[in-house]
N, C-alpha and C positions, 0 to 999 in steps of 0.2 A: 742690813737688809739682805735677804737671800738673793743670790744672783739671778735665779729664775724669776723672782718677783720683780727685780729691777728691770729685767729684759721685758717682762710683760707690760710694766708701766710705760716703758719707753715706746713699745709698739702701740699701745693705746693712745698715747699723746701724739705720736706721729700720724696715726690714722685720723685723729680728731681734726687735724689741719686740712684734711682732704675729703673725708667721708664720715659724717656723723653715724651712718648706718654701720659701717665697718667698726668704728671705734666703740659703738654701743655693744656690738656683738662680742668684741674682745673683752669689754669691761663687765659684761653680765655675769660670767662665772665668779669673778672677783667680788662683785656686789652680793652675790648669794652666799659667799663663803662664810662659814661660821668660825673656822679655825680650831686650834686645840682647846680642849676643855679647860676652863678656868680652875685653878687649884683651890682647895679650901685653905684659907689663911689661918695662921695660928690662933688669932683672936676669935675665929669662927668655929674652931674645931670642937669645943665642948658642946656648943649648941647643935652643931651638925650631928655629932655622935649620940646626942640624947634624944633625937627624934624617933618617934614610932614610924616605921617605914612600911610602905606597901607599893603597889603599882597600879597603873591604869593601862588599858590597851586603847591607844588613840591613833586613829587613821592608820591602822596596820602595824603599829610599833608600840613597844612597852615604854611607859614613862614612869620614872621614879617619883614617888610622892612622899611627903613628910608631914608629920603632925606633932605638935607640942601642946601640952596643957590639956585640961579636962573641963573647961568652963562650958556653961550652957549656950554661949554665943560664940560664933566662929568668925575669924578674920582670914581672908584669903590674901596671900602674898604672891606676886607675879614678877619674876626676875626679867632682866633685859637680855639683849642680844649678846651672845657669848657670856652669859651670866650663870648663876646657879642660886638655888634657894638659900644656901648657907650665907650669902651676902646679907641677908636680912637678920643675922644673928643679934645685933643690938636691939632691933625692933621686937624680935621674938622675946628677948629677955624682959623688955619693958612691958609688953602687953600680956605675956604669960603671968607676970607678977600682978597684973590688974585683974586676973581671973578669966582671961579669954583662952579659947582654943585657937591655935594658929595652924593653918594648912598651906602647903606650897607644893610645887612640882619642879622638876628639872625638865625643860622642854627637850624634844629630840635633838641630838647633837650638842647638848649642853649638860654640864655636870655629869651625873651618873646615868643619864639616859642615852644609850649608845645608838647612834645613827650617823649618817653622812651629811644630812641636811635638814633644815627645818624652815618654816615660814609661819606667818601669823595664823594660818588656818589650824596649825597644830596647837598653838597657844589657846585659841578660842575653843577648840574641841576639848582640851584638858580642863579649861575653866568650866565649861558646861558639864563635863563629867563630874567634877568635884562638887558642883552645886547639886547635882543629882544625888551624890553621896551624902552631903552635909546639910542641904537645905539652904535657906536664905542666909546670906552673909551679913554680919554686923557692918563690915566695911571691906572694901577691896583696895589693896595697896599695891601699886605697880611702880617699878623702877625703869626708867628709860624706855626701851621698846615695850617692856611689860606694862608701862603706863598706857601706851597706845592700845595694847591688847585689852587692858582692863576697861578703858573708856569705850572701846568698840563693843565689848561684851555687854556692858550695862546699857548702852544705847540700843542694843538689840534684844534686851529683855531680861538680862541677868538681875536677880533680885538682891538688892543690897540697901543698906541705910546710908551709904556714902562712899565716895571714891577719893583716894589720895594718889596724886600723880607726882612722883619724885624724879626730877631730871628728865622729864618726859617731853615728847614732841606733840604738837597740837594736831598734826595730820601726817599721813603717810608720805605725801609727796616731799616733805622735808627730808626724808631718808635718801631719796634719789638725788635731790639737789645738793645736800651736804656732802654726799659721797662724790658727786661730780666736782664739787668745789674743792675738796681735798686733793683730787687728782689733777686739778687745773683744766678740766674739760669745759667745752663751750656749752652754751645753753641749748643749741640744736642737738648736740649729743646727749645731753641730759633728757631732753624730750623723747628722743628715740629710745633711750634706756628705760625710761618710765613706761613707755608703750610696750616694749618687749617684755619687761618684767610682768606687767599686768596681763599680757597675753599668755604667759606661761603659768602664772599663779592664780589669776583671777579672771580667766577667760570667759566665765559664764556671766559676767556682769557687764552691762553696757557702759557704765561710768564707775569703774572699780575704785578709784581714789575717793569718790564721794562717800563710800561706805566707811572709810577710815578718816573722816574729817570731823573732828570734835569741835571745830570752830563754826563751820557752816551748819552743823547739826549738833547742838550741845546735848548734854545729858538730859534725861527726862525730867520734867518739872517735879520738884520735891526731892530730888537727889542732890545733896550738897557736895561740894568739891573743895579739897585742900590741895593747893599746888605748892610744892617746895622745889626751889631751884637755886643753884649757886650762880652768883654774878659772873664768875670767871669760868664757868663750865666750858671746856674745850671740845666736847663731843656733841652736846646739844645746846645750842645757844640759849642764853637766858631769855631772849625775846620770845622763844617758843612757850615758856612758862607764862610769860606776860600775856601772850595772845590767848592761851587757854583760859587763864584767869578772867580776862576781859570778856570772853564769850559767854561766861556764866553769870555775869552781873552780881547781884547782891547775895547769891547763894554760894559764892566762892570766896576763899581767903588765900592770900599769897604770902609765903615766907621766902625771903631772899637771903641766902647766906653769903658769907665772904670767906674764901679760902678753903672751902670744903670740897671743891672739885665735883666731878661727875659721880663717883662711886663712894668716896669717903663720906659724902653727905648722908649716907644711910646711918652712920653712927654719930653724926653731929648732935650736940646737945639741943640746938634749936629745932632740929628735925624730930628728935625723940619727944621733946616737950609738946610740940605742936601735934604730932601724930597721936600721942596718948590723950591729949585733951579732946581732939576731934573724934577719936573712936569712942571715948567715954561719953561725950556730950554734944558732939556736932559743932556747928557754927557758933552757937550760943556759948559753949565752953571756951572756944578760942577767944571770943570777944571778952568774956569775963576775965580771962587771963591776960588780956592785952596782946594776944599773939596774932600776927598776920595783918596784912593790908586788906581793907574792905574791898568788895567787888566794885568794878568800874563799868562804864558803859559797854554794852555788848557789840557796839559798832566797830570796835577796833579790828582792823584786817589782819 
C-alpha cells in the first residue's frame, strides 16, 4: 500500500473514534476516487480492438463508445466502477454469434474516457444518449455498479425487454456501508458520509438514496430480471443479489456461481448460458433450460 494512502487511512480511523463528521470529511475523497484505468486483459484484446468506435458528449465530457455486430436488435452493456466495456468480451462473443448488436461505453475516468472523476449521473446520461442513438434495447446487462445504473435507468423509463444484473448491488446505500465496513468505520461515520456524498452529488433530491433503491421500488411491471452473483464475491456480497431477486418475485431468476468471483463471473459458463437464454427468450427460456432459481416473495428486506 502506498505510504500516503496508509497515512490517510490511519487519519480517518483515528478521527472516527472522536468525530464522525471529521472522519467522513476525510473519507469522502477516497470514497469518490476511481483510481487508474483498468487495463484491457489479453483475453479481451481481440474483442476490444474489433469494436466500431465513436463517442458521446455527456455532461460536458467525451465518452468512448463501442459497437459490435449488425443485428436488428441491440443489447446495452454497462460496466462497473473502475471498469471498462472490454470486460464484457465473453458476453459480446456469445451474443454477437446469436445475431445481436452490442453497444457499450467507458464512463468518464474509466477505460478510454479521460476524466478525473465520475458518478452515477454520468452513467445514466450515457445510457440515455445511447438509447436516443439506438432505440429500444433488447436487454440491458450491467456489471457491479453498472447493474445499479442499469436498474435505475430502466426504473426511470429506459425502454428494454429485460435487465441482467451481474455482481450488482440492490441499492446505493450498500456502496457507502460496504466502503465504511472495509475501512472499519463506525455506523455514525457511515451515516455522515452518506449524507455528505448525497449533498455533493444528489443535492437536488429530498431523499436521494430512494432513487437508487431497486428493492423498495422494483423494475416496472412486465420487465423481467436475471440476477447472476457469485457466492464468494468479496466486493459485493451475494446477499445483495438475493435481495434484488427477491424484490422482483416471479419475474426474476437467480444464478449463483461458485468460485467465479466478482469480475471473472462475466466469462463463467453458467453466466454465458443464462445470459444467452435470457436475451433470446426471457424467463421462459431460462425455465426451459433449467437455469436459475425461481422468484421468491418480494417481502425480503
